[in-house]
N, C-alpha and C positions, 0 to 999 in steps of 0.2 A: 432823500436817501433811498427810499423805496422805489421812487421813479427811476433813479439811476440804475438800481439793480435790475429792474424790468428791461430797461434798454440794453444793458450788458448781456442779459440772457438771450434776448432777441438777436443781438449782433453775433454772438457766438453760434447760435443756431443757424443763422444765414451763412456764416462762414463754413460751417460743417456740411451744409448741403452741397451735393455735386453740381458743378456748373453744367448747363446744357451742352451736350456733345462731348463732355469729358468722361462719361462712363465707359469703362473698359469692357470689351466683349467677354463673355464667359470663356474660361480657359479650356474646360473639358469639352470633348466632342464625342458623341455617340452616333453610330451609323449602321444601317443595314442595306444590303444590296441584293438584287436578283440579276443574273446575267445568263447569256446564251454563250456556250463555250464550244470551241472546236479544238480537238486534241489530236496531235500527230506524234507518233513515236518513230524517230529516225526518219525513214522514208515511207512509213505506212500510216495512212489516215485511220485512226482508231474510232472516230465517230464524233457526234455532237450531242449536246444535252443542256439541260437547265441546271444552274448552280445557285447557291445562296451563301451569303457571308455576313458576318457582323464584325464591327471594329470599335475600338475605343482609342481616343487620341488626345493630344495635348497641344494647344496652340502656343507656339513660341512667340510669334508676332501676329499682327492682323492678317498677314499674307502667308505665313509659313507655319507648318505644323508637322508633328510626327504622330504616327498611329500604328497600332498592332491589329492585324486582321486575321480572323480564322474563318475558313470557308470549306465547302464541300461541293463537288460537281460530279455529275454522272454523264457518261458518254455512251452512245448507242449507234451502231451502224449495221444495216441489213445488206447482205450481198447474195446474189443469185449464183448457185453452183449446180453442177451435175455430178451425181454419184454414178458409179458403175455397178450394174447388176448382171449376173450370169444365170442362164437357164441350165437345165440338166445336160444339154449338149455342149456347154461351154460357150454358147453364143452370148455376145455382149449387148446390153440394152441400156441406154442412158436414163437416169431417173432424176429429174430436176427437183431442187429443194432450195429453201432460203435459209442461209446461215446468219446468225446474229452475233455481232461482237459487242460486248458491253463490259463496263467497269466503273469504278468509283475512285476519285482522287480527293485527298484532303490536304489543305494548305494551312500553313501558319507563317505569316510574313510581317515584317516591319518596314515602314516606308517613310520618306520625307516628302512632303508636298508643298507646292508654292503656287499661289494664285496671282493673277495680274489684273490691275485696274481697281476701280472703286465703285463700279456700277452694280445694278441688281444682278446682272449676269457677268460672271468673271471666269475667263479661261484659266485652266490650271493644269499643272504637270506633276507627276509623282514618279519616284523611283525608289527601289529598295531591294530586299531579298528575304529569304527564309528557307523553309523546308516544305517538301511534298512527300506524302505517303500514298502509294497506289497499290491496291489489292491484287492487281493482275487482271488481264483482259480474258474474259470467258468467251470462248468461241464454240458455238453449237447450233444445231438446227432449231428454228422457231417451232416447228412441228416435225414429227417423224416423217421421212419421205414415204410417199405412197408407192410401195413396191408391188407390181402386179403379181398375181398368184403364180407360183412355180418358179419365181426368180429369187435369187439371193444376192444381197449387197456384197460387194467386195470388202473384205476385212479392212477396217480403218476408215472407210468412207462414212460421212455423215455422223461422226462421233463428236461428242462434246469434249473440249479440251480447256484446261485451266492454265492460263499463262502465269509466269512467275511474278510475284509481287516485287515492288521496287520502292526505293526512297532516295532522295537526294536533295542537294542544295538547289534553290530556285532563285533566279534573278527576275525581278518584277518591275514593270514600268508602264506608263500610259498617260493619257490626257483626257480631259473632260471639260465641262462647263458647269460651274456652281451657280444655280439660279435661286435667289432668295425669294421664297414664296410667303414667308412670315418672318417675324423678328428673329426667331430662333430655329426656323425650319428651312432647309435647302434641299433642292433636287439636283442631282448630278447625272446627266447622261454621259457615258464614258466608253472608252475603248482601251484595251490594254493587252500586253503580251507578257507571258511567263515562259521562261526557258529553264528547264530542269536537267541537270546532269545526273543520270541514273546509272552510270557505269556501264556494265556489260549489256544491260538491256537496251542502251542507246538513249540519246537525249530526247526529251519530250518538249514539244512546242504547244503552248496553250494560248489561243486567241480568244479574247473575251470582249463582248459588247453588252451593255446593260444600263440599268438605272439604279441610282443609290439615293437613299433618303437619309439626310443628316440632321441631327439635333444638337444644339449647343446652348 
């Protein structure tokens, strides 16, 4: 009787153990990304810069998942301009200077992603949308123009101006390749596009390329 009990316990234990290859992958996903961003507003190129983001997701199937991402990016552009200076006799002299455009945008998006294949490197696509908040583009000289003695700048030249802030709905999409470097760790080089409707300020187009590290 004792021997039958031992065999029964061993049999139940073997049945309770997961079979090889039957273990399901973790459902939760965490990720962080760094990207290089180029931002255009209507027809004006506002600049480029480095951005960072973090996301949390839920795997619906082995290939399909949903996630929420929050990120921030900064854009900078330097342009060469000429200010107008006048001497005491009203004669004009050009004064060159460099003007810098800069600003920061914050994003909150949700997306659906799908990967293809079953190898170590799997192409994937994603699409979704959310919101963008932009503090406005600041335009002003990098340094004060070097005005020769006896000359005065024309009023309004080489002044710093603060653009209006904006916010709007964003459509987001892109593609990448998920490369599994460890059991729960993936690297994803990616490229994406965000289009934001900011009303009177004009639409914004954000082109992103970067690398993402995922853990699940």
